[in-house]
N, CA, C, O and CB atoms as a CASP TS submission, in Angstrom:
PFRMAT TS
TARGET T0000
AUTHOR 0000-0000-0000
METHOD Language model
MODEL 1
PARENT N/A
ATOM      1  N   UNK     1      -6.797 -22.081  -4.585  1.00  0.00           N
ATOM      2  CA  UNK     1      -6.382 -21.815  -3.220  1.00  0.00           C
ATOM      3  C   UNK     1      -5.009 -21.153  -3.228  1.00  0.00           C
ATOM      4  O   UNK     1      -4.107 -21.606  -3.933  1.00  0.00           O
ATOM      5  CB  UNK     1      -6.360 -23.115  -2.388  1.00  0.00           C
ATOM      6  N   UNK     2      -4.848 -20.106  -2.466  1.00  0.00           N
ATOM      7  CA  UNK     2      -3.596 -19.354  -2.432  1.00  0.00           C
ATOM      8  C   UNK     2      -2.603 -19.887  -1.404  1.00  0.00           C
ATOM      9  O   UNK     2      -1.417 -19.566  -1.485  1.00  0.00           O
ATOM     10  CB  UNK     2      -3.883 -17.909  -2.144  1.00  0.00           C
ATOM     11  N   UNK     3      -3.048 -20.684  -0.451  1.00  0.00           N
ATOM     12  CA  UNK     3      -2.209 -21.103   0.669  1.00  0.00           C
ATOM     13  C   UNK     3      -0.802 -21.561   0.323  1.00  0.00           C
ATOM     14  O   UNK     3       0.153 -21.055   0.913  1.00  0.00           O
ATOM     15  CB  UNK     3      -2.877 -22.180   1.371  1.00  0.00           C
ATOM     16  N   UNK     4      -0.630 -22.496  -0.605  1.00  0.00           N
ATOM     17  CA  UNK     4       0.721 -22.960  -0.918  1.00  0.00           C
ATOM     18  C   UNK     4       1.633 -21.860  -1.467  1.00  0.00           C
ATOM     19  O   UNK     4       2.855 -21.962  -1.363  1.00  0.00           O
ATOM     20  CB  UNK     4       0.645 -24.085  -1.911  1.00  0.00           C
ATOM     21  N   UNK     5       1.053 -20.821  -2.046  1.00  0.00           N
ATOM     22  CA  UNK     5       1.845 -19.727  -2.616  1.00  0.00           C
ATOM     23  C   UNK     5       2.135 -18.609  -1.620  1.00  0.00           C
ATOM     24  O   UNK     5       2.909 -17.699  -1.916  1.00  0.00           O
ATOM     25  CB  UNK     5       1.133 -19.153  -3.809  1.00  0.00           C
ATOM     26  N   UNK     6       1.520 -18.672  -0.445  1.00  0.00           N
ATOM     27  CA  UNK     6       1.758 -17.649   0.575  1.00  0.00           C
ATOM     28  C   UNK     6       2.998 -18.051   1.370  1.00  0.00           C
ATOM     29  O   UNK     6       2.981 -19.018   2.132  1.00  0.00           O
ATOM     30  CB  UNK     6       0.510 -17.477   1.520  1.00  0.00           C
ATOM     31  N   UNK     7       4.069 -17.290   1.177  1.00  0.00           N
ATOM     32  CA  UNK     7       5.300 -17.583   1.904  1.00  0.00           C
ATOM     33  C   UNK     7       5.229 -17.057   3.330  1.00  0.00           C
ATOM     34  O   UNK     7       5.730 -17.685   4.263  1.00  0.00           O
ATOM     35  CB  UNK     7       6.505 -16.981   1.180  1.00  0.00           C
ATOM     36  N   UNK     8       4.597 -15.887   3.488  1.00  0.00           N
ATOM     37  CA  UNK     8       4.509 -15.264   4.813  1.00  0.00           C
ATOM     38  C   UNK     8       3.305 -14.343   4.850  1.00  0.00           C
ATOM     39  O   UNK     8       2.969 -13.702   3.855  1.00  0.00           O
ATOM     40  CB  UNK     8       5.807 -14.482   5.155  1.00  0.00           C
ATOM     41  N   UNK     9       2.665 -14.283   5.994  1.00  0.00           N
ATOM     42  CA  UNK     9       1.519 -13.410   6.214  1.00  0.00           C
ATOM     43  C   UNK     9       1.655 -12.805   7.603  1.00  0.00           C
ATOM     44  O   UNK     9       1.929 -13.510   8.574  1.00  0.00           O
ATOM     45  CB  UNK     9       0.165 -14.187   6.063  1.00  0.00           C
ATOM     46  N   UNK    10       1.464 -11.502   7.688  1.00  0.00           N
ATOM     47  CA  UNK    10       1.468 -10.817   8.989  1.00  0.00           C
ATOM     48  C   UNK    10       0.367  -9.779   8.953  1.00  0.00           C
ATOM     49  O   UNK    10       0.081  -9.196   7.907  1.00  0.00           O
ATOM     50  CB  UNK    10       2.865 -10.154   9.304  1.00  0.00           C
ATOM     51  N   UNK    11      -0.245  -9.552  10.095  1.00  0.00           N
ATOM     52  CA  UNK    11      -1.265  -8.525  10.107  1.00  0.00           C
ATOM     53  C   UNK    11      -1.890  -8.293  11.463  1.00  0.00           C
ATOM     54  O   UNK    11      -1.641  -9.001  12.438  1.00  0.00           O
ATOM     55  CB  UNK    11      -2.316  -8.868   9.146  1.00  0.00           C
ATOM     56  N   UNK    12      -2.716  -7.262  11.471  1.00  0.00           N
ATOM     57  CA  UNK    12      -3.501  -6.886  12.641  1.00  0.00           C
ATOM     58  C   UNK    12      -4.958  -6.922  12.211  1.00  0.00           C
ATOM     59  O   UNK    12      -5.327  -6.354  11.183  1.00  0.00           O
ATOM     60  CB  UNK    12      -3.089  -5.463  13.202  1.00  0.00           C
ATOM     61  N   UNK    13      -5.781  -7.593  13.003  1.00  0.00           N
ATOM     62  CA  UNK    13      -7.193  -7.739  12.684  1.00  0.00           C
ATOM     63  C   UNK    13      -8.016  -6.978  13.722  1.00  0.00           C
ATOM     64  O   UNK    13      -7.796  -7.113  14.925  1.00  0.00           O
ATOM     65  CB  UNK    13      -7.603  -9.242  12.639  1.00  0.00           C
ATOM     66  N   UNK    14      -8.959  -6.183  13.244  1.00  0.00           N
ATOM     67  CA  UNK    14      -9.911  -5.487  14.116  1.00  0.00           C
ATOM     68  C   UNK    14     -11.185  -6.328  14.143  1.00  0.00           C
ATOM     69  O   UNK    14     -11.917  -6.381  13.155  1.00  0.00           O
ATOM     70  CB  UNK    14     -10.202  -4.004  13.614  1.00  0.00           C
ATOM     71  N   UNK    15     -11.446  -6.980  15.262  1.00  0.00           N
ATOM     72  CA  UNK    15     -12.630  -7.823  15.399  1.00  0.00           C
ATOM     73  C   UNK    15     -13.777  -7.000  15.985  1.00  0.00           C
ATOM     74  O   UNK    15     -13.596  -6.275  16.963  1.00  0.00           O
ATOM     75  CB  UNK    15     -12.330  -9.059  16.291  1.00  0.00           C
ATOM     76  N   UNK    16     -14.935  -7.117  15.387  1.00  0.00           N
ATOM     77  CA  UNK    16     -16.104  -6.353  15.830  1.00  0.00           C
ATOM     78  C   UNK    16     -16.399  -6.649  17.300  1.00  0.00           C
ATOM     79  O   UNK    16     -16.490  -7.809  17.703  1.00  0.00           O
ATOM     80  CB  UNK    16     -17.338  -6.684  14.954  1.00  0.00           C
ATOM     81  N   UNK    17     -16.547  -5.589  18.092  1.00  0.00           N
ATOM     82  CA  UNK    17     -16.886  -5.728  19.501  1.00  0.00           C
ATOM     83  C   UNK    17     -15.717  -6.081  20.404  1.00  0.00           C
ATOM     84  O   UNK    17     -15.904  -6.259  21.608  1.00  0.00           O
ATOM     85  CB  UNK    17     -17.927  -6.755  19.647  1.00  0.00           C
ATOM     86  N   UNK    18     -14.520  -6.186  19.852  1.00  0.00           N
ATOM     87  CA  UNK    18     -13.341  -6.549  20.639  1.00  0.00           C
ATOM     88  C   UNK    18     -12.480  -5.306  20.833  1.00  0.00           C
ATOM     89  O   UNK    18     -12.150  -4.621  19.865  1.00  0.00           O
ATOM     90  CB  UNK    18     -12.525  -7.689  19.945  1.00  0.00           C
ATOM     91  N   UNK    19     -12.123  -5.019  22.058  1.00  0.00           N
ATOM     92  CA  UNK    19     -11.322  -3.828  22.361  1.00  0.00           C
ATOM     93  C   UNK    19      -9.822  -4.060  22.198  1.00  0.00           C
ATOM     94  O   UNK    19      -9.035  -3.128  22.359  1.00  0.00           O
ATOM     95  CB  UNK    19     -11.606  -3.367  23.771  1.00  0.00           C
ATOM     96  N   UNK    20      -9.419  -5.286  21.883  1.00  0.00           N
ATOM     97  CA  UNK    20      -8.000  -5.602  21.695  1.00  0.00           C
ATOM     98  C   UNK    20      -7.689  -5.849  20.223  1.00  0.00           C
ATOM     99  O   UNK    20      -8.524  -6.346  19.468  1.00  0.00           O
ATOM    100  CB  UNK    20      -7.605  -6.829  22.531  1.00  0.00           C
ATOM    101  N   UNK    21      -6.472  -5.493  19.838  1.00  0.00           N
ATOM    102  CA  UNK    21      -5.983  -5.802  18.494  1.00  0.00           C
ATOM    103  C   UNK    21      -5.647  -7.289  18.447  1.00  0.00           C
ATOM    104  O   UNK    21      -5.080  -7.833  19.395  1.00  0.00           O
ATOM    105  CB  UNK    21      -4.731  -4.923  18.119  1.00  0.00           C
ATOM    106  N   UNK    22      -5.992  -7.932  17.360  1.00  0.00           N
ATOM    107  CA  UNK    22      -5.664  -9.340  17.171  1.00  0.00           C
ATOM    108  C   UNK    22      -4.533  -9.407  16.146  1.00  0.00           C
ATOM    109  O   UNK    22      -4.680  -8.932  15.020  1.00  0.00           O
ATOM    110  CB  UNK    22      -6.923 -10.175  16.704  1.00  0.00           C
ATOM    111  N   UNK    23      -3.413  -9.995  16.539  1.00  0.00           N
ATOM    112  CA  UNK    23      -2.250 -10.085  15.664  1.00  0.00           C
ATOM    113  C   UNK    23      -2.209 -11.480  15.050  1.00  0.00           C
ATOM    114  O   UNK    23      -2.340 -12.486  15.748  1.00  0.00           O
ATOM    115  CB  UNK    23      -0.931  -9.777  16.443  1.00  0.00           C
ATOM    116  N   UNK    24      -2.027 -11.520  13.739  1.00  0.00           N
ATOM    117  CA  UNK    24      -2.050 -12.764  12.981  1.00  0.00           C
ATOM    118  C   UNK    24      -0.737 -12.914  12.228  1.00  0.00           C
ATOM    119  O   UNK    24      -0.207 -11.938  11.696  1.00  0.00           O
ATOM    120  CB  UNK    24      -3.253 -12.799  12.004  1.00  0.00           C
ATOM    121  N   UNK    25      -0.212 -14.134  12.181  1.00  0.00           N
ATOM    122  CA  UNK    25       0.950 -14.413  11.348  1.00  0.00           C
ATOM    123  C   UNK    25       0.824 -15.825  10.814  1.00  0.00           C
ATOM    124  O   UNK    25       0.158 -16.674  11.406  1.00  0.00           O
ATOM    125  CB  UNK    25       2.276 -14.230  12.140  1.00  0.00           C
ATOM    126  N   UNK    26       1.469 -16.059   9.696  1.00  0.00           N
ATOM    127  CA  UNK    26       1.369 -17.380   9.123  1.00  0.00           C
ATOM    128  C   UNK    26       2.416 -17.652   8.064  1.00  0.00           C
ATOM    129  O   UNK    26       3.065 -16.747   7.539  1.00  0.00           O
ATOM    130  CB  UNK    26       0.021 -17.572   8.548  1.00  0.00           C
ATOM    131  N   UNK    27       2.555 -18.937   7.771  1.00  0.00           N
ATOM    132  CA  UNK    27       3.419 -19.432   6.714  1.00  0.00           C
ATOM    133  C   UNK    27       2.596 -20.453   5.947  1.00  0.00           C
ATOM    134  O   UNK    27       2.060 -21.393   6.534  1.00  0.00           O
ATOM    135  CB  UNK    27       4.763 -20.055   7.281  1.00  0.00           C
ATOM    136  N   UNK    28       2.496 -20.270   4.640  1.00  0.00           N
ATOM    137  CA  UNK    28       1.659 -21.116   3.789  1.00  0.00           C
ATOM    138  C   UNK    28       0.240 -21.145   4.367  1.00  0.00           C
ATOM    139  O   UNK    28      -0.390 -20.093   4.468  1.00  0.00           O
ATOM    140  CB  UNK    28       2.250 -22.565   3.680  1.00  0.00           C
ATOM    141  N   UNK    29      -0.273 -22.298   4.741  1.00  0.00           N
ATOM    142  CA  UNK    29      -1.639 -22.377   5.270  1.00  0.00           C
ATOM    143  C   UNK    29      -1.656 -22.553   6.786  1.00  0.00           C
ATOM    144  O   UNK    29      -2.700 -22.864   7.358  1.00  0.00           O
ATOM    145  CB  UNK    29      -2.391 -23.529   4.612  1.00  0.00           C
ATOM    146  N   UNK    30      -0.525 -22.361   7.436  1.00  0.00           N
ATOM    147  CA  UNK    30      -0.440 -22.478   8.889  1.00  0.00           C
ATOM    148  C   UNK    30      -0.529 -21.075   9.475  1.00  0.00           C
ATOM    149  O   UNK    30       0.347 -20.240   9.248  1.00  0.00           O
ATOM    150  CB  UNK    30       0.885 -23.199   9.335  1.00  0.00           C
ATOM    151  N   UNK    31      -1.590 -20.823  10.226  1.00  0.00           N
ATOM    152  CA  UNK    31      -1.827 -19.504  10.804  1.00  0.00           C
ATOM    153  C   UNK    31      -1.891 -19.592  12.319  1.00  0.00           C
ATOM    154  O   UNK    31      -2.346 -20.589  12.880  1.00  0.00           O
ATOM    155  CB  UNK    31      -3.122 -18.895  10.252  1.00  0.00           C
ATOM    156  N   UNK    32      -1.429 -18.537  12.970  1.00  0.00           N
ATOM    157  CA  UNK    32      -1.599 -18.429  14.414  1.00  0.00           C
ATOM    158  C   UNK    32      -1.812 -16.967  14.753  1.00  0.00           C
ATOM    159  O   UNK    32      -1.339 -16.071  14.054  1.00  0.00           O
ATOM    160  CB  UNK    32      -0.371 -19.012  15.182  1.00  0.00           C
ATOM    161  N   UNK    33      -2.526 -16.749  15.827  1.00  0.00           N
ATOM    162  CA  UNK    33      -2.787 -15.381  16.227  1.00  0.00           C
ATOM    163  C   UNK    33      -3.158 -15.302  17.689  1.00  0.00           C
ATOM    164  O   UNK    33      -3.440 -16.308  18.340  1.00  0.00           O
ATOM    165  CB  UNK    33      -3.882 -14.782  15.379  1.00  0.00           C
ATOM    166  N   UNK    34      -3.151 -14.069  18.192  1.00  0.00           N
ATOM    167  CA  UNK    34      -3.476 -13.847  19.593  1.00  0.00           C
ATOM    168  C   UNK    34      -3.784 -12.369  19.791  1.00  0.00           C
ATOM    169  O   UNK    34      -3.373 -11.522  18.998  1.00  0.00           O
ATOM    170  CB  UNK    34      -2.314 -14.306  20.522  1.00  0.00           C
ATOM    171  N   UNK    35      -4.513 -12.076  20.859  1.00  0.00           N
ATOM    172  CA  UNK    35      -4.759 -10.681  21.204  1.00  0.00           C
ATOM    173  C   UNK    35      -3.444 -10.053  21.654  1.00  0.00           C
ATOM    174  O   UNK    35      -2.692 -10.648  22.426  1.00  0.00           O
ATOM    175  CB  UNK    35      -5.850 -10.557  22.316  1.00  0.00           C
ATOM    176  N   UNK    36      -3.178  -8.853  21.166  1.00  0.00           N
ATOM    177  CA  UNK    36      -1.915  -8.191  21.473  1.00  0.00           C
ATOM    178  C   UNK    36      -2.066  -7.178  22.597  1.00  0.00           C
ATOM    179  O   UNK    36      -1.439  -7.301  23.649  1.00  0.00           O
ATOM    180  CB  UNK    36      -1.367  -7.509  20.236  1.00  0.00           C
ATOM    181  N   UNK    37      -2.897  -6.187  22.365  1.00  0.00           N
ATOM    182  CA  UNK    37      -3.093  -5.111  23.337  1.00  0.00           C
ATOM    183  C   UNK    37      -4.370  -4.373  22.973  1.00  0.00           C
ATOM    184  O   UNK    37      -4.927  -4.560  21.891  1.00  0.00           O
ATOM    185  CB  UNK    37      -1.868  -4.135  23.369  1.00  0.00           C
ATOM    186  N   UNK    38      -4.820  -3.538  23.888  1.00  0.00           N
ATOM    187  CA  UNK    38      -6.001  -2.716  23.602  1.00  0.00           C
ATOM    188  C   UNK    38      -5.655  -1.669  22.549  1.00  0.00           C
ATOM    189  O   UNK    38      -4.514  -1.218  22.450  1.00  0.00           O
ATOM    190  CB  UNK    38      -6.529  -2.034  24.897  1.00  0.00           C
ATOM    191  N   UNK    39      -6.658  -1.294  21.769  1.00  0.00           N
ATOM    192  CA  UNK    39      -6.479  -0.199  20.817  1.00  0.00           C
ATOM    193  C   UNK    39      -6.221   1.076  21.611  1.00  0.00           C
ATOM    194  O   UNK    39      -6.854   1.307  22.641  1.00  0.00           O
ATOM    195  CB  UNK    39      -7.732  -0.040  19.878  1.00  0.00           C
ATOM    196  N   UNK    40      -5.314   1.884  21.146  1.00  0.00           N
ATOM    197  CA  UNK    40      -5.026   3.160  21.803  1.00  0.00           C
ATOM    198  C   UNK    40      -6.144   4.149  21.504  1.00  0.00           C
ATOM    199  O   UNK    40      -6.813   4.055  20.475  1.00  0.00           O
ATOM    200  CB  UNK    40      -3.657   3.729  21.341  1.00  0.00           C
ATOM    201  N   UNK    41      -6.338   5.091  22.411  1.00  0.00           N
ATOM    202  CA  UNK    41      -7.353   6.117  22.204  1.00  0.00           C
ATOM    203  C   UNK    41      -7.020   6.883  20.920  1.00  0.00           C
ATOM    204  O   UNK    41      -5.895   7.342  20.726  1.00  0.00           O
ATOM    205  CB  UNK    41      -7.435   7.085  23.433  1.00  0.00           C
ATOM    206  N   UNK    42      -8.013   7.006  20.064  1.00  0.00           N
ATOM    207  CA  UNK    42      -7.842   7.707  18.798  1.00  0.00           C
ATOM    208  C   UNK    42      -7.249   6.852  17.684  1.00  0.00           C
ATOM    209  O   UNK    42      -7.197   7.292  16.536  1.00  0.00           O
ATOM    210  CB  UNK    42      -6.979   8.893  19.010  1.00  0.00           C
ATOM    211  N   UNK    43      -6.801   5.641  18.001  1.00  0.00           N
ATOM    212  CA  UNK    43      -6.231   4.753  16.986  1.00  0.00           C
ATOM    213  C   UNK    43      -7.362   4.184  16.131  1.00  0.00           C
ATOM    214  O   UNK    43      -8.363   3.703  16.661  1.00  0.00           O
ATOM    215  CB  UNK    43      -5.401   3.603  17.646  1.00  0.00           C
ATOM    216  N   UNK    44      -7.205   4.237  14.834  1.00  0.00           N
ATOM    217  CA  UNK    44      -8.230   3.732  13.925  1.00  0.00           C
ATOM    218  C   UNK    44      -8.314   2.208  14.031  1.00  0.00           C
ATOM    219  O   UNK    44      -7.312   1.505  13.902  1.00  0.00           O
ATOM    220  CB  UNK    44      -7.929   4.161  12.468  1.00  0.00           C
ATOM    221  N   UNK    45      -9.525   1.719  14.267  1.00  0.00           N
ATOM    222  CA  UNK    45      -9.755   0.273  14.355  1.00  0.00           C
ATOM    223  C   UNK    45      -9.911  -0.254  12.933  1.00  0.00           C
ATOM    224  O   UNK    45     -10.999  -0.205  12.358  1.00  0.00           O
ATOM    225  CB  UNK    45     -11.027  -0.064  15.235  1.00  0.00           C
ATOM    226  N   UNK    46      -8.827  -0.753  12.377  1.00  0.00           N
ATOM    227  CA  UNK    46      -8.872  -1.285  11.021  1.00  0.00           C
ATOM    228  C   UNK    46      -7.954  -2.491  10.918  1.00  0.00           C
ATOM    229  O   UNK    46      -6.953  -2.599  11.626  1.00  0.00           O
ATOM    230  CB  UNK    46      -8.471  -0.207   9.990  1.00  0.00           C
ATOM    231  N   UNK    47      -8.318  -3.385  10.030  1.00  0.00           N
ATOM    232  CA  UNK    47      -7.489  -4.563   9.780  1.00  0.00           C
ATOM    233  C   UNK    47      -6.468  -4.231   8.702  1.00  0.00           C
ATOM    234  O   UNK    47      -6.770  -3.541   7.727  1.00  0.00           O
ATOM    235  CB  UNK    47      -8.359  -5.784   9.359  1.00  0.00           C
ATOM    236  N   UNK    48      -5.266  -4.729   8.894  1.00  0.00           N
ATOM    237  CA  UNK    48      -4.194  -4.542   7.916  1.00  0.00           C
ATOM    238  C   UNK    48      -3.440  -5.860   7.791  1.00  0.00           C
ATOM    239  O   UNK    48      -3.005  -6.435   8.788  1.00  0.00           O
ATOM    240  CB  UNK    48      -3.227  -3.373   8.334  1.00  0.00           C
ATOM    241  N   UNK    49      -3.293  -6.327   6.566  1.00  0.00           N
ATOM    242  CA  UNK    49      -2.596  -7.586   6.316  1.00  0.00           C
ATOM    243  C   UNK    49      -1.534  -7.382   5.245  1.00  0.00           C
ATOM    244  O   UNK    49      -1.727  -6.621   4.297  1.00  0.00           O
ATOM    245  CB  UNK    49      -3.588  -8.691   5.891  1.00  0.00           C
ATOM    246  N   UNK    50      -0.409  -8.074   5.410  1.00  0.00           N
ATOM    247  CA  UNK    50       0.665  -8.048   4.423  1.00  0.00           C
ATOM    248  C   UNK    50       0.954  -9.490   4.024  1.00  0.00           C
ATOM    249  O   UNK    50       1.178 -10.351   4.875  1.00  0.00           O
ATOM    250  CB  UNK    50       1.953  -7.336   4.985  1.00  0.00           C
ATOM    251  N   UNK    51       0.945  -9.738   2.718  1.00  0.00           N
ATOM    252  CA  UNK    51       1.240 -11.061   2.185  1.00  0.00           C
ATOM    253  C   UNK    51       2.543 -11.011   1.406  1.00  0.00           C
ATOM    254  O   UNK    51       2.780 -10.077   0.639  1.00  0.00           O
ATOM    255  CB  UNK    51       0.087 -11.567   1.290  1.00  0.00           C
ATOM    256  N   UNK    52       3.374 -12.002   1.599  1.00  0.00           N
ATOM    257  CA  UNK    52       4.557 -12.197   0.771  1.00  0.00           C
ATOM    258  C   UNK    52       4.376 -13.568   0.141  1.00  0.00           C
ATOM    259  O   UNK    52       4.170 -14.556   0.846  1.00  0.00           O
ATOM    260  CB  UNK    52       5.917 -12.087   1.607  1.00  0.00           C
ATOM    261  N   UNK    53       4.453 -13.633  -1.180  1.00  0.00           N
ATOM    262  CA  UNK    53       4.224 -14.914  -1.827  1.00  0.00           C
ATOM    263  C   UNK    53       4.600 -14.918  -3.286  1.00  0.00           C
ATOM    264  O   UNK    53       5.220 -13.986  -3.797  1.00  0.00           O
ATOM    265  CB  UNK    53       2.804 -15.302  -1.687  1.00  0.00           C
ATOM    266  N   UNK    54       4.212 -15.986  -3.940  1.00  0.00           N
ATOM    267  CA  UNK    54       4.472 -16.190  -5.364  1.00  0.00           C
ATOM    268  C   UNK    54       3.150 -16.256  -6.113  1.00  0.00           C
ATOM    269  O   UNK    54       2.247 -17.002  -5.735  1.00  0.00           O
ATOM    270  CB  UNK    54       5.300 -17.480  -5.600  1.00  0.00           C
ATOM    271  N   UNK    55       3.048 -15.479  -7.165  1.00  0.00           N
ATOM    272  CA  UNK    55       1.883 -15.535  -8.060  1.00  0.00           C
ATOM    273  C   UNK    55       0.558 -15.423  -7.312  1.00  0.00           C
ATOM    274  O   UNK    55      -0.396 -16.131  -7.633  1.00  0.00           O
ATOM    275  CB  UNK    55       1.905 -16.826  -8.854  1.00  0.00           C
ATOM    276  N   UNK    56       0.491 -14.543  -6.321  1.00  0.00           N
ATOM    277  CA  UNK    56      -0.743 -14.361  -5.562  1.00  0.00           C
ATOM    278  C   UNK    56      -1.729 -13.522  -6.364  1.00  0.00           C
ATOM    279  O   UNK    56      -1.343 -12.571  -7.043  1.00  0.00           O
ATOM    280  CB  UNK    56      -0.454 -13.698  -4.199  1.00  0.00           C
ATOM    281  N   UNK    57      -2.978 -13.877  -6.279  1.00  0.00           N
ATOM    282  CA  UNK    57      -4.050 -13.124  -6.927  1.00  0.00           C
ATOM    283  C   UNK    57      -4.548 -12.085  -5.920  1.00  0.00           C
ATOM    284  O   UNK    57      -5.410 -12.374  -5.090  1.00  0.00           O
ATOM    285  CB  UNK    57      -5.225 -14.076  -7.410  1.00  0.00           C
ATOM    286  N   UNK    58      -3.999 -10.883  -6.004  1.00  0.00           N
ATOM    287  CA  UNK    58      -4.304  -9.835  -5.024  1.00  0.00           C
ATOM    288  C   UNK    58      -5.795  -9.527  -4.964  1.00  0.00           C
ATOM    289  O   UNK    58      -6.341  -9.355  -3.874  1.00  0.00           O
ATOM    290  CB  UNK    58      -3.533  -8.566  -5.356  1.00  0.00           C
ATOM    291  N   UNK    59      -6.451  -9.455  -6.093  1.00  0.00           N
ATOM    292  CA  UNK    59      -7.878  -9.125  -6.111  1.00  0.00           C
ATOM    293  C   UNK    59      -8.694 -10.232  -5.442  1.00  0.00           C
ATOM    294  O   UNK    59      -9.630  -9.945  -4.695  1.00  0.00           O
ATOM    295  CB  UNK    59      -8.365  -8.904  -7.560  1.00  0.00           C
ATOM    296  N   UNK    60      -8.354 -11.464  -5.698  1.00  0.00           N
ATOM    297  CA  UNK    60      -9.057 -12.597  -5.073  1.00  0.00           C
ATOM    298  C   UNK    60      -8.870 -12.571  -3.554  1.00  0.00           C
ATOM    299  O   UNK    60      -9.828 -12.784  -2.812  1.00  0.00           O
ATOM    300  CB  UNK    60      -8.545 -13.946  -5.652  1.00  0.00           C
ATOM    301  N   UNK    61      -7.647 -12.312  -3.088  1.00  0.00           N
ATOM    302  CA  UNK    61      -7.398 -12.213  -1.647  1.00  0.00           C
ATOM    303  C   UNK    61      -8.197 -11.066  -1.036  1.00  0.00           C
ATOM    304  O   UNK    61      -8.810 -11.225   0.020  1.00  0.00           O
ATOM    305  CB  UNK    61      -5.896 -12.017  -1.372  1.00  0.00           C
ATOM    306  N   UNK    62      -8.190  -9.918  -1.698  1.00  0.00           N
ATOM    307  CA  UNK    62      -8.921  -8.745  -1.195  1.00  0.00           C
ATOM    308  C   UNK    62     -10.412  -9.056  -1.069  1.00  0.00           C
ATOM    309  O   UNK    62     -11.024  -8.765  -0.041  1.00  0.00           O
ATOM    310  CB  UNK    62      -8.708  -7.526  -2.129  1.00  0.00           C
ATOM    311  N   UNK    63     -10.991  -9.643  -2.105  1.00  0.00           N
ATOM    312  CA  UNK    63     -12.426  -9.960  -2.085  1.00  0.00           C
ATOM    313  C   UNK    63     -12.754 -10.990  -1.002  1.00  0.00           C
ATOM    314  O   UNK    63     -13.802 -10.901  -0.362  1.00  0.00           O
ATOM    315  CB  UNK    63     -12.875 -10.484  -3.459  1.00  0.00           C
ATOM    316  N   UNK    64     -11.879 -11.952  -0.797  1.00  0.00           N
ATOM    317  CA  UNK    64     -12.109 -12.974   0.234  1.00  0.00           C
ATOM    318  C   UNK    64     -12.162 -12.351   1.621  1.00  0.00           C
ATOM    319  O   UNK    64     -13.015 -12.710   2.433  1.00  0.00           O
ATOM    320  CB  UNK    64     -11.010 -14.044   0.184  1.00  0.00           C
ATOM    321  N   UNK    65     -11.257 -11.419   1.895  1.00  0.00           N
ATOM    322  CA  UNK    65     -11.252 -10.772   3.203  1.00  0.00           C
ATOM    323  C   UNK    65     -12.392  -9.772   3.341  1.00  0.00           C
ATOM    324  O   UNK    65     -12.962  -9.635   4.423  1.00  0.00           O
ATOM    325  CB  UNK    65      -9.924 -10.075   3.439  1.00  0.00           C
ATOM    326  N   UNK    66     -12.731  -9.078   2.272  1.00  0.00           N
ATOM    327  CA  UNK    66     -13.858  -8.139   2.329  1.00  0.00           C
ATOM    328  C   UNK    66     -15.158  -8.877   2.627  1.00  0.00           C
ATOM    329  O   UNK    66     -16.050  -8.325   3.271  1.00  0.00           O
ATOM    330  CB  UNK    66     -13.983  -7.359   1.005  1.00  0.00           C
ATOM    331  N   UNK    67     -15.272 -10.116   2.166  1.00  0.00           N
ATOM    332  CA  UNK    67     -16.474 -10.916   2.416  1.00  0.00           C
ATOM    333  C   UNK    67     -16.617 -11.274   3.899  1.00  0.00           C
ATOM    334  O   UNK    67     -17.704 -11.650   4.338  1.00  0.00           O
ATOM    335  CB  UNK    67     -16.440 -12.194   1.571  1.00  0.00           C
ATOM    336  N   UNK    68     -15.544 -11.163   4.666  1.00  0.00           N
ATOM    337  CA  UNK    68     -15.568 -11.481   6.100  1.00  0.00           C
ATOM    338  C   UNK    68     -15.938 -10.287   6.969  1.00  0.00           C
ATOM    339  O   UNK    68     -16.107 -10.441   8.179  1.00  0.00           O
ATOM    340  CB  UNK    68     -14.224 -12.010   6.530  1.00  0.00           C
ATOM    341  N   UNK    69     -16.065  -9.116   6.389  1.00  0.00           N
ATOM    342  CA  UNK    69     -16.349  -7.918   7.182  1.00  0.00           C
ATOM    343  C   UNK    69     -17.688  -8.027   7.889  1.00  0.00           C
ATOM    344  O   UNK    69     -18.678  -8.491   7.325  1.00  0.00           O
ATOM    345  CB  UNK    69     -16.332  -6.678   6.297  1.00  0.00           C
ATOM    346  N   UNK    70     -17.691  -7.583   9.151  1.00  0.00           N
ATOM    347  CA  UNK    70     -18.936  -7.580   9.934  1.00  0.00           C
ATOM    348  C   UNK    70     -19.539  -6.192   9.931  1.00  0.00           C
ATOM    349  O   UNK    70     -20.590  -5.974  10.533  1.00  0.00           O
ATOM    350  CB  UNK    70     -18.683  -8.051  11.386  1.00  0.00           C
TER
END
């Protein structure tokens, strides 16, 4: 589990069928998020996450999130 090694997490999530950007932030395993605003016309609907941590397994994190794609 990567949670204890995640010092900070920030990102924007594109949820299938949702016209609003979902903003996510967290510390260790504590996460919170909320809808921010509608996607702008022409703005690419894509999820972007940034992790700051210690000894994180980047490939494992990438695969875990890719498995959530709809």
